[in-house]
C-alpha positions, 0 to 999 in steps of 0.5 A: 713871816716865812711860809714854813710851818713849825707844827708838823702837818701830821699834828696839825691834822690831829688838831683838825680832827679834834676840833671837828669830831662830827665831821669824820669825812672832812676834806680839805685841799692841801693848799687850803689846809697849808694856809689854815695851818699857816694862819693858825701858827701866825695867830698863836705867835702873835698871841704869845707876843702880846702875852710876853708884852703883858709879862714885861708890862707887869715886870715879870720874866715868867709868862703866866696863863693870865698873860695869855688870857689877857692877850687873847681878851685884847685881841677879841675886843679889838685891843690888837691895835692897842698892843702894836704901839708897844712891840717896839 
């Protein structure tokens, strides 16, 4: 994993503002914001990898919203360990 972010910092700042609308003066240190952004992007990438695996296991070529939903549910239930063996 690289430390370069794919989402621009301005776009990520807008997401933070949307997530915390009541915290108008929410301030995060630059390093903290970068770490949060990196962690979010890493999580999103893992979810899409897992969703892609769900697509493959269903013998489809097109990823559908249900695949993402299943991947997120498995991650929330601790199923991320279940999907690790299929990534190879």
